[in-house]
C-alpha positions in Angstrom: 34.0 105.7 310.4 36.6 103.0 309.6 37.8 100.7 312.3 41.5 99.7 312.3 41.0 96.5 310.4 39.1 98.3 307.6 41.8 101.1 307.6 44.5 98.5 307.0 42.6 96.9 304.2 42.2 100.3 302.5 45.9 101.0 302.8 46.8 97.6 301.4 44.4 98.0 298.5 45.9 101.5 297.7 49.4 100.1 297.8 48.5 97.3 295.4 46.9 99.7 293.0 49.8 102.1 293.2 52.2 99.2 292.2 50.0 98.1 289.4 49.7 101.6 288.0 53.5 102.1 288.1 53.9 99.1 285.7 56.8 97.4 287.5 59.0 94.9 285.7 57.0 91.9 284.6 57.5 88.7 282.5 55.5 88.1 279.3 55.4 85.3 276.8 55.0 86.0 273.1 55.3 84.6 269.6 57.5 86.1 266.9 55.0 87.2 264.2 57.4 88.5 261.6 61.1 89.1 261.1 61.4 92.0 258.8 60.2 94.1 260.4 60.4 92.3 263.7 57.1 92.0 265.5 56.2 89.9 268.5 52.6 89.0 269.4 51.8 89.1 273.1 48.0 89.0 273.1 45.1 90.4 271.0 45.6 93.8 272.4 49.4 94.0 272.2 51.7 93.4 269.2 55.2 94.8 269.8 57.2 96.4 266.9 61.0 96.7 266.8 61.0 100.2 268.4 59.7 98.7 271.6 62.0 95.7 271.7 65.5 95.1 273.0 67.1 92.1 271.4 70.3 90.5 272.9 73.1 89.6 270.5 72.6 85.9 271.3 69.2 86.1 269.5 70.5 87.6 266.3 72.8 86.4 263.5 76.2 87.7 264.4 79.9 87.3 263.6 82.5 86.3 266.1 86.1 84.9 266.1 87.2 81.4 267.1 90.5 79.8 267.5 91.7 76.3 268.0 94.4 76.6 270.7 94.8 72.9 271.4 97.5 71.6 269.1 95.9 68.2 268.8 92.9 69.6 267.0 94.4 72.6 265.2 93.9 72.2 261.5 95.5 75.3 260.0 99.1 76.2 260.7 101.1 79.3 259.6 104.3 79.0 261.7 105.7 76.1 263.7 109.0 74.7 265.0 109.6 71.0 264.7 112.2 69.3 266.9 114.7 66.9 265.4 113.1 63.5 265.6 114.1 60.0 264.9 111.8 57.3 263.4 111.1 56.0 266.9 110.1 59.3 268.5 107.0 61.3 267.5 107.2 64.8 266.1 106.6 67.7 268.5 105.0 70.9 267.1 104.9 74.1 269.2 102.6 76.8 267.8 104.0 80.3 267.8 100.9 82.0 266.5 97.3 81.9 267.6 95.2 81.6 264.5 91.7 83.2 264.7 88.9 82.6 262.2 85.8 84.7 261.7 82.5 82.7 261.7 78.9 83.7 261.5 76.5 82.3 264.1 73.0 82.0 262.6 70.8 82.3 265.7 68.3 85.0 264.8 64.7 84.7 265.8 62.3 83.1 263.4 58.6 83.6 262.8 56.5 81.3 264.9 59.1 80.9 267.7 57.9 81.4 271.3 59.9 83.9 273.4 60.1 85.1 277.0 60.1 88.9 277.4 60.8 91.2 280.4 58.9 94.5 280.4 60.9 97.4 281.8 59.4 99.4 284.5 57.0 101.9 283.0 56.1 99.5 280.2 57.8 101.3 277.3 60.4 98.7 276.3 60.5 94.9 276.3 63.7 92.9 276.5 63.5 89.5 274.7 65.3 87.2 277.2 65.3 84.0 275.3 63.4 81.5 273.3 60.7 79.5 275.1 61.0 75.8 274.6 58.4 73.1 275.6 59.8 69.7 276.4 
């Protein structure tokens, strides 16, 4: 028969095993093995393909818009008003239109890069959190 101390140990062990078997969220480190198709090497037993990965936009090549709203650095104008000025007073420009430009940010993962992954509960999907950098 179990004494109370042994009983507590059995309960603790059962609880720990239950948590392990439910595969709670966990952090992993991996290496990008290939880009097309995307595969990430975790260890000898686990290589993740695209269908198991969630990649945030910040780790892809993507388009976005930018604008230069500060008139002192704005390089492209379409419409402006200029006040009457004399030779002794500087010109004043007030912009009527916000000019937006599309740019492409090239920040996609590359083969050989180290990454940090978060495994979703249940272990079916892995979210790539960021690149891992050693200093």
